[in-house]
N, C-alpha and C positions, 0 to 999 in steps of 0.2 A: 579283553573289554572292562573286565572286572577293574585291571590296573588302573586302566585310563580314566573310568569313572571317579575311580579314588584320587587321582592326579588332579580332575577337572577340580573336585572337592577343595583341593588342598590349594588350588590356584584362586578358588575364590575366595577362600579365607584370607589368604595372604591380600590378594587384593583391596579386603573390607578394611585388615587391619591397615594396610597405607592408607587406606584414603578418606577415614575414617576415625575421627577422634572418638574416645568410648561417651557413651551416656550414660548417667547413674541410673540405676535401673530399667535401663531399655537393653534388647539386645542389638547388636552394630547392625545397619542395614550393609546388602551387600551394592557397593556401586560398580556397573559394568562401562560407566564412558571414558575413555581414553582420550589422548591427551589431542587426536588431533578428530578437531570436530567437524570440518568441512565434510568431512564420511558422511555425517549422518544427516547433511543436506539431499533432500528429492525437489529437486527443479521439477519434476510432471506433476507435481503435487496439484493437483484441482485442475489439469490439463482435460479429463475425461466431459467435457461440458457441449451444449451444444445453446441455440436460441430460446429451445422450449425449457431448459432444464440447467442450471449454474450448478457444479461442484466445483467452482472459485473463478471461471471464465479466465483462470491464468494460459499461459506459457510457460517453455521453459525458456528463459531470461541467462542466456551467457555475458557475463559482466563483470565490472566490477562495483563494488559499491556508490550508488547513486552515478554509476556512469552515464557522459553524455551519448555513447551508443552503447544500444545492448545486440544481439546476437540470437539469433533465432531458428529451428528447422521448420521450412514450410510445408506442410500436407496440404494446405489449403490451397486454391486458385489467388493467383495476383488480388490485392483489392480487399477480399474476405477478413472482415477482423477477426473470425476463429481461424488464426494463421495455423495454431499447430490445435488436431484433432486424437488425442490418445487410440481413439481408436480406428482412425484412418492407417489404410495400409500403405500409401507412395509418400513419397517425399522429393518437392519439384525444385528443391536449393533449399540454402541456408542464406537466411537474409539478414543484413542488419537492420535493425527494429527501434523505433522509439514510442510506440504504440504502450499507452496507460490502460488501454480497455478497448474490448472488441468495438463498446458501443463509439468511442469514443475514433477507434481506429488508428492508422498510422501515417505517419508522413514521412518523407527521402528517405524512405525504402527503396533499397535493390540489393539482388542476390547474387550466388555464385554457386553454379552445380556442374559437376564433372560428367561428361558422357564416354564412349568409345565405343567406336566400329564406325556403323551408318553415323551421319552426324543430325541431332537431332533435336533442337535450340525451342521448338513453342512447346512451352509448360506444360501440355498436357503431354507430349510427344517422349521431353525429355525426362519424366518423373520415373523413377525407381522405387519397386516395391521395397520392402525395410521389413523390420522385425524389431522390435523391444530387445529380445533377446541377442540384437547385435544392435545395441544402442550402449553408447555409456554418457550417462546425461549427470554434472557438478555443476556447479556456479562457475567454476573458474573453466571449464573443459567441456567440450562434446565430440564424440565422436559417434557415426552410423555408418553401417555396409550398406550400400547400395547395390543390390543385388542383380538391380540388369545391366550394370557396366561395370561389376565386379571391381568397385572401388571404394577404400575406406576414405572418409571425411572425415578430415577433424579440422576443430577449431578452438582455439585459446583467446582471450579478451585483455587490451589495455581500455584504459578511462577512453580514447576516442579513436582507436585503434584494434586491431585483431592481428592474429595469424595464424592462415589456412595451412592445412597438411594434404596433401590427395596423394595416396598408394594406391599405383594404379598395376593392371596386369600386363603381360605384356601383349602390345597393341601396333599396329601399323596406324593405325590412326587414333587418337587422343584428345579430348577437347575440356576446354574451361571453359564455360559459359556464363558471364556478365551480363544478368539483365536488370537494366536499369529504371525501370516498369513505366507504366504510362501518367498522363497527365503533365508530359513533359520530360522532354530527358536528353542527353549528349552524351555519344562515347567516342574517344581517340585513341585507337592504340600508337603504342610509339615503339617499334618492334628491336629499333638499335639500342633501345634502354630496358626493354623487356616489364615496356609499362602500360596499364591500361588510366587512363584518366575522363573525369567526365561529371556528370553531376544528374543528378534524379529533382523533380519538383513537385511528385504526386504529397499531396495531403489530404484532408477532410476538413479544412477549415482554419484558421487563426493564423493566419501566415500574409503576410505584407506583398503588392506586388512581387517584389523582386528574391524574395523566397527561393533558394539552391540550396541542394547540399551537395555540396563539391565532395570528389573520393579521388583519391590513386591507388593502386592497385602494383605493386612489384614481385617479378615473377624470377626465380633463380634458373627457370630454363628457357633456351630461346625458340623464339617461334616458329615452324617452321610452315604454319598455317595463317591467314588474317582474312576473319569475316565479320562484317557486322549486318544487323538487321533492321528493316524502317518495317512503316507502322506498318499493321495488321499480317505481322512475321512477316513481311518479304525477304528474304535474304540478299545482303548484296555481297557478290560472291569478291574475294579477293581485297575486301575497301578498309580502309583505316577510320574512317571515321562517319559517322551516323548522327543527325539530331533531327527530333520529328515530337512525335506526340510519346511514342515508345519507341527505342531503340531498346539495343544489346549489342555485346561484343562477343567475339567468338575466338580464341587461338587453339594453335591445336598445333602436335609435334606426333614423335613417334615415340614408346616409350619400352623398358621391360619391364618385366613379371617382376614387383615389389619395388621399382623405382619413386622415389616421393619426389611430387614438386611441393614448392613452398611458397605459399603469396602473403606478402604481408600489406597491409590494408587498412588505410585510414582516411577520415574524411574532416569536413570544417564547414558550417554554417555559414562563412566567411567568406574566403576567398578558397580556389586551386591551391598558391603561392602556401593559407595556414594548413589546408589537408598534409600537402608536402614536409610542412614543418613537424604538424603532429604527429606522424610517420615518424620522421626521425627521431624526435622527442623520446615517443613513447615504445617505439621498438628498436631501431637502430640498426647494431650489428646484433642487438639479442636473436639468439636461434630461438625454436617452437619452443621448446624446453623451458629456458631460460622464461620466456613470457610466461608459461604456465605457470611454474614457478612461480613467479613474482603476483602469478595471479589468485594462487591457492594462497599465499602466504598475506597477502591482504584480507583473502576473508576469512584465513584462522582469525588473521590480527582482531578485527572487528567481533566476530562469533563468540571466543574468547573474551570480552569484556562479561558475560552473562556464562559462567559455569555450573553445572547442573551435577547433582549427582544423585543417581537413581540405579534402581535395579530392574527395570522398565525400557526396553531401549525404545520399542513403537512409540512411547512417549517422548523419550529422547529425540527420536526422529521427526515428531510431529514437531516440538519446539524448536529447532534450528531452524527445520524446515520454514515455520513462519517468523524466525527472526531476520531470513533471509529474505525472507517477502518486505518484512518493513524497511529493509536496508538499501532498496532499490530507488526509488522514490521518496522528494522530486530528482527528477535527473540534473546531472550538473547541464549550464545550458552557456558555458562563457570559455574561453580557450585564452592561450598563451599567444601571443605574439613574438616576430623577433625581437624586440627589445628584452622580452621577458614579463611585460603589462599584462593584465587580466582585463583581456575586453572581450565584447559576446555581440553577434548578432540579436538585433533586439529583433523579437517575434511581435511588435507592435509597431513600431516606426520605419522598423528596415533600415535602421541606423548600424552601424558600428561603432559603441560608446566603451567606456570604461567602465570596469563594475563586473558583479555578481549577477548570476542570472540564474534562475534556476525554474524547470518547468515539468509539466505531465501531472498534475494535480488537482485532485478534485477535494477543495476544504469543508463540502457537504459529509463527505467522508469522513476525512482522515482530523478534523480539529479534535473527536472524537478521543482518539488515545494515539495516533502516529506521531502528532505531533508532542503531545505531553511525554510520548516516550524519547523526542529528540531532547526538551527538558531537561530531562532527567539524567538519558545515559549520553548526551551529546551538544553540550549548551554551547560550546566554542560555534559548533554546524548551525544551532540554530539561528544564532548569530546574521552566520553568512546568509542563512535561507530569509529570513527578516533582511538584511539589508537587499538582498534580491526583488523583496515587495516594494522596498522604497522605490528601485530603479522600476521597477513595474510600473510604481505611479506619477515617478516623472516622465518615462516615457508614453506614458498610454491617458493620463490624464486621471486612471480610476485603477482602485486594488485587483488584482484577478479573484475570481471566485473557483472557476475551471479553466485552466490552459493547457493547450496543449499545442501547437506551441503557446498560442497568444491566447486571446481572450473567445472560451468556445459558449455559444447560449443554451448550457445546461444545466437542470439542476435551479436550488435558490437558496437563499439563504445570506446574511453579511457575515458568514464566519472566516472572512482571513482578518478581521476584527480581533475576535477570540483566540486567535496563534499569534497576534499582536499584545495583543493582553498578557496574554498567559506566558510567556517570557519576560515581557518585561516586568511582571507582580514574581515570577520566579529569581529575579534576580539577574537575568540575563542581560549582557551589556554588549556593547560594542558596534550598535548599530544607529541609525539616522533617527531615534522616537519624534523628532520633531515634524520631520516630515510626513512618518506614518499617523501620527496624531490628526494633522492636519487631512493625510488620506481617510482614518476611521471615522472622524470629521463628518468628510464630505460625501462617505456613503451613509451618514444617517441622518443626511438634513437635507440631499440634493438631487430632486430628480431631473432637472433637466438635464442636456447633452449624455444623457448613460445611452452608449452605446448597442446594450442591447439588455432583453431583460433579467438575464444569470447574473449583471453588473453592477452594482447598487444593490437598492431596495426597490423591487417591481411593487408600486403600491406604496410608497415613504410617506407623500401626503395624507393618503387617509390613512395610513398607521398613525401621523404624528399627529394627527387632528382629531381622531375616533377612538387611537389606542389598541385598535385591529384592522386589518385590512379585512374589506366585507368580501362576503360570498357573491354580492352581488351584484356587483362592478365590473366582471367581465375580468376577473385576475385569478389565474387558476391558483387550485393546493391555496385558497387564502389563508385557514387555521396554521397551515405547517408555517408559511410565510411568519404571520405573528411571532408565534410560539417560538422559533427561531432566530426573530430580528429581537426577543423581549431578554432572550438569552445571551444574542451580542450586548445588548443595550447592559445587562451585568455586567459584563468583560470591561466598557466603557467606563461605567460607573466606577468599579475596580481601577482604571488605569488612570481617571482621570483624579481621583480622590491620590494617587499614590503619587500623580504629578503638582498635588498641589492646585488644582482646577476645582474651586470647590462648587463653580455654580453647574458648570457640567458635573462634576459629578453628584450633584442632586436632580439635578434635569432627570440624567439615565436613571439613578436608581429609581427614582416612579418610573421611568416607563419601561424598569426592567419588571415590573410589578401588570404590566398589560397581558400579560396570559392569563388574570382573574377576568376580564372580559369575554373570554368563550369559553369558562366551566360553565355549565348546564346542569345547576341541583336536579333537577328533575329526572337525568338518565346516571350523571354521574361519573358523564364524560366531557372532554373536548366536543366541540359543536364548533362549526359555521356559524357568523352571524352577518346578519344584511345590513346594509347601511342604516338602517331606521332603529336597529336597536335591538330588533326581530331575530330568535334563532333561525337557521337554516331549516326547513319543512318542505318535504317530509325527512327524515332522519336515519340513517339506520348506521348503527359505528360499526359496523363490519364491513360497509363499502371501502372500498380501498379504492385509491386516488380523490377522484373532488375536490373535498376541502384541505386534502391530505396530501403527504408526496411519496410513495411507493407505499403505501401502507393506511390504515382506518384508524378510527379515534380511538381503539385500545392500543393504539401502539404509540402514537403521538400526544396521549393523556398526560404522561408522563415525563416529558419535554419541558420538565423543567428544572432542571438540571442543579440551578442555584437557588432554588426556596422549595426545596421537599415537606417543611414543613408548613408555608403557607398553602400547599397543594392538602396537604394531610387537613388541614383545618376546613376549608373548603368542602373536603367530604365527607368531613364528618366526626376525624380526630382517627387517630391509630388504628381501631379494627376495622373501620372502614375504611381503611385505605389496606390495611393486609387482604380484609375478604374481596378488593378490588383487581389488587396483584394477582394474589390466588384465582380470581377469577379465569383471567386470561391462560392464565396453565388449567387449568381445571374443564373449562368448556370445551366441545370439538373443535374442530379447525373447520370451523365455517366461514363463509366471506362471500360477497356483492362481488363481481367481477364488472358489472355492469358498464360503469365509466369508461373502462378500457374497450370493451366491445370481447374480449375472449381473456383467457384467463394468463395472467403475465407469470414468468417464471417467477417474480419475488412470492406471489400468492401461494404457486405449486411446490416451492421448499417450505414453505410454512408447512403447509397442506399433510407432507409425506414422513416426519421426522416425529410426530406422536407425540408435540409438547401443546397441545390446543392451541391459543392463538398465540403464541409467543415465534416470533419469525425473526430468529437471530443470524437468517443468510441476509438480511436486510438492516441498514446503521441505526432506522431509527429507535430502536427498541434494546442493542445491545446493553446497554446501561440500567436496565432496571431491573435486571436479577438482583443489584446492589443495592439497591432503595429498601429491603427489609432492613437494611439496618438502621433506616430512621425513623424505623416506628417498632423499635425492641424485639426485633424477634432476627438476630442475625444469621441462629441457624439454618432458616433457608434458604439464605442467600448462600452458606454454606454448601448447604447439598444440593443447589440448582446449579450454583455454578461449575461444582464439580458434574453434575451430569453434564451439561455441555461440554465442558472437555474429551469428559470419554466418548459420550457419543457423538458428536457432528464434529471432532479433529481425528485426522488417520494421514499419516505421512504415505498417503497414497494419490493415485490419479482422481479420484472424486470425495478428497480428502478434504472437503468444503462443501459448507451448508449453503451455498450461496454465492454470489458474488466476492472476490476475494477485496477489490477494491483499492490500489492503489496502498497496501499492506493494513486497512482499518480491521480486516474483521482478522488477520492476524497478528495484529496490534492488541485485538482485545485477550488472544490466546497466552500472549508471550506478558501479557501483566497478568494475566489472571492466573497462570501458572506461578506466577510470584509470587501470588497470594493476596497481593493488591489493585484496583483499576482505578484511574481519573475519570470518575465520575462527575466534578465538576471545573475544566479549566475554567483559569482566573482564578483560583486559591488555590492553596499549596498544599491540598487533602488529599490523600489515594484512599478509598474508600477499600478495607478489607474482607476478604471473600476464602477462598479456601487455598493453604497453597497446595500444589502439585508435586514436586520434588520433598525428596528428604535431606535436600541440603542446598543451597544458591549463593553464589558470591557474585556482588556484583564489584566491578573493578572501575572506580567513576571517574571520570577525566581528569581529578585531580591526584589521582593516585590513591584513594582511599577505600575502602572495603566494605560492603554493605553486603552483611551474612544474615540468609533465611535459614532456620530450620527446624523442622517439622520433625520430631518426635515421634515415635509409633503409629507414624502416618501407612498411609495405601490404598487400596482400591474400596475397602469396607468402612474407610476412617476419615469421614471426611468434616466431620466438626471438630473445631477447638473449642477445649475443654479449659484452658491458658496459654495465656504469652505474657513475653517479655520481653521490653526493647531496654538493652543496655545497660542489662541485669535488674530492671525494676518491672515488677508487675505492672503491666498494661491491656486496662482496663477496655478503652475506648476502640473504637470500630474504624478505628484511620488512623493513616500515620503522616506526619508532616513530610513535607519534600524537601527542607534542612538537615530533618533530623535527618534523613539517607545521606543526603548529602555529605555530613559529617562524618560515617560512616558508624561500624557498629555491631552489633549482633540484632536480630529478631527471632525470638526460639516459640515455638510452637508447642504445645503439647494435643495430640488431637487422638479422637477419640471415634466409635462406632456411634453412640447414642449422643445426641444433641444434650450442651449444658446450657443449661434455659436463663444460669444465671452470670453467666457470660457476656459482656459488650451490652447490657440491657437499661443501663443506668440513663438517669435523664441527661447527664452530662454526656454519656457515650457515642450520643449520633456525632455522624458526619456534620459538615455546615450547611444550616440554611439561612438565610438573609432576612428569613421573618425574627431570628433568633440572636440578629448581631442587630447594636445602638447605632441609631438613625446620624 
């Protein structure tokens, strides 16, 4: 034992020497992070969730980055948005999924399940007990032992296809069940070709009438038994085809112990022929292991764009698990036809059209950090996202705000404009900015013809006339809408200014100040305002919903991303502003849930984490901590950012503090762990917090490297003592996007006590509109 202990110490010392450059006056930290980064990703992070309490509301997505199709095990019944719950005991199948959130649910889903012995195909009867002890989960691979059937099921993905491998016991009858789900489906068994083809039409909205997800599955074993079923689980013995509300296919054969049956499957939203083409292109003659190796290489390539050095493997696992989530959405919704031309089925008009299309994203969540992350690390991909938005506008007449796969009537805001402006302002090109500018102007001016309340701007005529959406005109969440429209207008001001459209720029600059209309000097909070100019009454700043969206006045008051200085002035200056920030953290987690009639999960998640009224589990307040930098107390941001990272994120099934939401809550962690955060999309600034790791290397798209080092870092040392950017002392509490893109080194010296002189000078604060000349 003594020799093993000495050997371990020598090994760690050697690793530290190999992976860290000496630092003057500091001991060298130990780096335990190995080359293979995929091993640190836990796709089960966030899966221990339910309707009443979200620890992420995720499912294990077995997928390629931004893949058109994901795959996931089903522990819940068909149609249940909580498709995989960590505490469940049984698996009903492994399904192709496109679900962005349990609240939006799925579309085009179908599943495979292996059964042995007596034929059981009803989803309740075929379900098998399983254990997490006999389950392997990675972004590139999933394996589970189906105990009731003595079968090991494995899957590995491509972008539009996948390979299954089922290892069977010795049985006279073994089966593979393809469930095409409800709301319209068809299956056809082709025994001579060892194939099943068909389609699944299930959805929860956002699809044209001709929506189909066409699939093809090829097997490597002859079929000895062929059955289908019809609606209500009515078996059609020895049949080859079934079409109805809910149908499925069953193929069977005799198996030897340890015999493996492989299934290659692909799908298409365009046609059965395109599904076959996708299969041939993406799987072809590859073995299961070939596909698995390619999937792992794909993930390794993306994860390795950010390399961390740390001696805390739990935080490393948290970081790469959250980074994996950031790289899942929006999904590719385009395919390549026989002429290798990029085409897509339009979820807006039902036509097959050329060009990019992406979907499954809610910009109310992702404008905050996910899309800024793409502008930083994936500018070429972000240009494709923007071109996809241009195509959406051409095909539907409106920009998307929540797409899954087409327009969905959920959430608020005009946040597509923010993503477009932020990309262009940061120098990203290669997309149709003229069409997109036309689209954002329409969003900001036109009420007529909006297909649903979530598209365009609900209450736009009131907003443009009065400067706010009134509380008493029947428009829910009016204050939240006003604040979000004002920030979108700031982005339009920035974009119009850059495009040389001076008249538009001035108009949107003035509108971006509309947040002022809602500030109530009597309470010091944002407050709903009636059409006659009076504030809503009665008013309880702790009341969730009502004038706000999934939050209260304590949360939405800070949604002045672009003019924190102006907000400070309304509050009475630096100290009053700081006092208000502190109040949110220091008060008890009191709340008023009367608007909803019950305690929604977002409220409960705030209540239980012992951070006062700070509700990190939901998006509106996630930037708030960084605002201390605007008021000369950056050390509070440093301490609180680190506290949230340490207390609310873990690489475990209960690892989030609320809904993960298309990568946004993950992107907060990824950015914050790097040491900065995009508080104000539409500018080129990132606000500094507290770097989590000893060293991080960003490999940018053009090959430049930006390195972040944090000397003397550790759990008890969240405070920045000094900083140097590219060798020069850095006293500002923000970084410029273009400085990062150029590459170089940002070096921090950390400490256990705050340095109240760093970052506190008048010119150290991040961007505010009130501090810029008109």
